[in-house]
C-alpha positions as CSV (number, residue, x, y, z in Angstrom):
1,M,-16.9,-14.6,-16.5
2,R,-18.5,-11.4,-17.9
3,V,-17.7,-8.4,-15.7
4,M,-18.9,-4.8,-15.4
5,I,-16.8,-2.3,-13.5
6,V,-18.3,0.8,-11.9
7,E,-15.5,2.9,-10.3
8,D,-15.0,6.7,-10.5
9,Q,-11.2,6.5,-10.1
10,V,-10.0,6.2,-13.7
11,L,-6.7,4.5,-12.8
12,L,-8.3,1.9,-10.6
13,R,-11.1,1.3,-13.1
14,D,-8.7,0.8,-16.0
15,G,-6.4,-1.4,-13.8
16,L,-9.3,-3.6,-12.8
17,A,-10.4,-4.0,-16.4
18,R,-6.9,-4.9,-17.4
19,L,-6.6,-7.4,-14.5
20,F,-9.8,-9.2,-15.4
21,T,-8.9,-9.2,-19.1
22,D,-5.4,-10.5,-18.6
23,L,-6.8,-13.4,-16.6
24,G,-9.2,-14.5,-19.4
25,H,-12.4,-12.8,-18.3
26,Q,-14.5,-10.5,-20.4
27,V,-15.1,-6.9,-19.3
28,I,-18.4,-6.0,-21.0
29,A,-18.7,-2.4,-19.7
30,T,-17.1,0.2,-17.4
31,S,-18.5,3.3,-15.9
32,G,-17.5,6.2,-13.6
33,D,-21.0,6.5,-12.0
34,T,-24.1,4.5,-11.2
35,A,-26.5,6.6,-13.4
36,A,-27.0,3.9,-16.1
37,I,-26.0,0.8,-14.2
38,E,-29.4,-1.0,-14.4
39,G,-29.8,-0.4,-18.1
40,T,-26.3,-1.6,-18.8
41,V,-26.8,-4.8,-16.7
42,E,-30.1,-5.4,-18.5
43,Q,-28.5,-5.0,-21.9
44,N,-25.2,-6.8,-21.3
45,E,-26.1,-9.5,-18.7
46,P,-22.8,-9.6,-16.8
47,D,-22.1,-12.3,-14.3
48,L,-20.4,-9.9,-11.9
49,V,-20.6,-6.1,-11.2
50,V,-17.6,-4.7,-9.3
51,L,-18.8,-1.5,-7.7
52,D,-17.2,1.2,-5.6
53,I,-19.3,1.9,-2.5
54,R,-18.8,5.7,-2.7
55,M,-19.6,7.2,-6.1
56,P,-20.6,10.5,-7.7
57,P,-22.4,12.8,-7.2
58,T,-22.4,12.8,-3.4
59,F,-19.8,10.1,-2.7
60,T,-21.8,8.8,0.2
61,D,-24.0,5.7,-0.5
62,E,-24.5,5.6,-4.3
63,G,-22.6,2.3,-4.6
64,S,-24.4,0.5,-1.8
65,T,-27.8,1.8,-3.0
66,A,-27.1,0.6,-6.5
67,A,-25.9,-2.8,-5.2
68,R,-29.2,-3.2,-3.2
69,S,-31.2,-2.3,-6.3
70,L,-29.3,-4.8,-8.5
71,K,-29.6,-7.6,-6.0
72,T,-33.4,-6.9,-5.7
73,R,-33.9,-6.9,-9.4
74,W,-31.4,-9.7,-10.3
75,P,-30.9,-11.9,-7.2
76,A,-28.5,-14.2,-9.1
77,L,-26.2,-11.4,-10.2
78,G,-22.9,-11.3,-8.5
79,V,-22.1,-7.9,-6.9
80,L,-18.8,-7.1,-5.4
81,L,-18.5,-3.9,-3.5
82,L,-15.1,-2.2,-3.0
83,S,-14.4,0.4,-0.4
84,Q,-11.4,2.4,0.9
85,H,-12.7,2.1,4.5
86,V,-14.9,-0.3,6.4
87,E,-18.5,0.9,6.2
88,T,-20.8,-1.8,7.7
89,A,-23.9,0.4,8.3
90,Q,-24.5,0.5,4.6
91,T,-24.0,-3.2,3.9
92,M,-25.5,-5.1,6.8
93,D,-28.6,-6.1,4.9
94,L,-26.6,-7.2,1.9
95,V,-24.0,-9.5,3.5
96,A,-26.5,-12.4,4.0
97,R,-27.4,-12.5,0.3
98,P,-25.9,-15.1,-2.0
99,G,-23.6,-13.7,-4.7
100,F,-22.4,-10.7,-2.7
101,G,-19.0,-9.6,-1.7
102,Y,-17.4,-6.6,0.1
103,L,-13.7,-6.1,0.0
104,L,-11.4,-3.2,0.9
105,K,-9.6,-1.9,-2.1
106,D,-6.1,-2.9,-0.9
107,R,-7.2,-6.5,-1.4
108,V,-6.9,-5.9,-5.1
109,L,-3.1,-6.0,-4.6
110,D,-3.3,-9.7,-3.9
111,V,-4.3,-10.6,-7.4
112,S,-5.0,-14.3,-6.9
113,E,-7.0,-13.8,-3.7
114,F,-9.0,-11.0,-5.3
115,I,-9.8,-12.9,-8.5
116,D,-10.7,-16.0,-6.4
117,A,-13.1,-13.8,-4.4
118,A,-14.6,-12.3,-7.6
119,E,-15.1,-15.7,-9.2
120,R,-16.7,-17.0,-6.0
121,V,-19.2,-14.1,-5.9
122,A,-20.0,-14.5,-9.6
123,A,-20.8,-18.1,-8.9
124,G,-23.3,-17.2,-6.1
125,G,-20.9,-17.4,-3.1
126,T,-19.8,-14.7,-0.7
127,A,-16.5,-12.9,-0.1
128,L,-16.2,-10.6,2.9
129,D,-13.0,-8.8,3.8
130,P,-11.6,-10.0,7.1
131,K,-11.7,-6.4,8.4
132,V,-15.4,-6.1,7.4
133,V,-16.2,-9.3,9.3
134,A,-14.3,-8.1,12.3
135,A,-16.2,-4.8,12.3
136,L,-19.6,-6.6,11.8
137,V,-19.1,-8.7,14.9
138,A,-17.1,-6.3,17.1
139,G,-20.1,-5.5,19.2
140,R,-21.8,-8.9,19.3
141,S,-23.6,-9.9,22.5
142,E,-22.2,-12.8,24.5
143,D,-25.7,-13.8,25.5
144,T,-26.0,-16.0,22.4
145,P,-25.0,-19.6,21.3
146,L,-21.8,-17.9,20.0
147,A,-20.6,-17.6,23.6
148,R,-20.4,-21.4,23.7
149,L,-17.8,-21.6,20.9
150,S,-14.1,-22.0,21.6
151,D,-11.6,-19.5,20.2
152,R,-10.7,-21.9,17.4
153,E,-14.3,-22.5,16.5
154,R,-14.9,-18.7,16.4
155,N,-11.9,-18.4,14.1
156,V,-13.3,-21.1,11.8
157,L,-16.7,-19.3,11.8
158,A,-15.2,-16.0,11.0
159,L,-13.4,-17.5,8.0
160,M,-16.6,-19.2,6.9
161,A,-18.2,-15.7,7.0
162,E,-15.6,-14.5,4.6
163,G,-16.8,-17.1,2.2
164,L,-14.1,-19.7,2.5
165,T,-14.7,-23.4,2.1
166,N,-13.4,-26.0,4.5
167,G,-10.3,-26.4,2.3
168,G,-9.7,-22.7,2.3
169,I,-10.1,-22.5,6.0
170,A,-7.7,-25.4,6.5
171,A,-5.1,-23.6,4.3
172,R,-5.5,-20.3,6.2
173,L,-5.3,-21.8,9.6
174,V,-2.6,-24.4,8.6
175,L,-4.9,-27.3,9.7
176,S,-5.9,-30.6,8.1
177,A,-9.2,-30.7,6.3
178,R,-10.4,-33.3,8.7
179,T,-9.6,-31.1,11.7
180,V,-11.6,-28.2,10.1
181,E,-14.5,-30.5,9.4
182,G,-14.5,-31.5,13.1
183,H,-14.5,-27.9,14.2
184,V,-17.3,-27.1,11.9
185,G,-19.4,-30.0,13.1
186,H,-18.9,-29.0,16.8
187,M,-19.6,-25.4,16.0
188,L,-22.9,-26.1,14.2
189,A,-24.0,-28.3,17.1
190,K,-23.1,-25.7,19.8
191,M,-25.0,-23.1,17.8
192,E,-28.0,-25.3,17.6
193,I,-28.2,-25.0,13.8
194,P,-31.1,-27.3,12.5
195,E,-30.2,-30.5,10.8
196,T,-30.6,-29.7,7.1
197,D,-28.2,-29.9,4.1
198,E,-24.6,-28.8,4.9
199,T,-24.6,-25.7,2.7
200,H,-27.8,-24.4,4.3
201,R,-26.5,-25.0,7.8
202,R,-23.3,-23.0,7.0
203,V,-25.4,-20.1,5.8
204,L,-27.5,-20.2,8.9
205,A,-24.4,-20.2,11.1
206,V,-22.9,-17.2,9.2
207,L,-26.2,-15.3,9.5
208,S,-26.3,-15.9,13.3
209,Y,-22.7,-14.7,13.5
210,L,-23.3,-11.5,11.6
211,R,-26.7,-10.7,13.1
212,A,-25.1,-10.8,16.6
213,A,-23.4,-7.6,15.7
214,K,-26.7,-5.7,15.8
């Protein structure tokens, strides 16, 4: 995996570069701001850009703005946003796109989970921090098909929104894979997700879940 790291905190930037390198990935570029990010991506063709959400010069939305531009220009590029705090207003339009992730910085401390999330995003999957998911759906309306779900089915859907597979959900909830498959099937039926391929149905379910926060 070819990785570009855009982070203004030198220690974190260097630490991330060392982490990826030690685990066999190639860090093709690092930067402390977003000024030349598109040119660097065009020249070096990374699989993943790890990007702080707040960057110089204003430390407001430089990271999310750059992420939006990158995903528009290179839809297949993996973009993983990192943030000190949950900031859903700047990322709501990005979470539904393939190859996008949003994690809080303290997730980096769990190396295996962080690298798994990074690799998933680079491969076109998603990775949303549990706290981000919670914030996105905190104000959801109950006047939706979501209201039909049991508490367990909502738990499964929340983990699906984080980007976990059925196997990952089973491990997190300490359930069998068959049990999780059953919950997913019941959940998709209750949400009236159209009968298409399984991957597309899961995407539609997650979109419904996240959009209910609006």
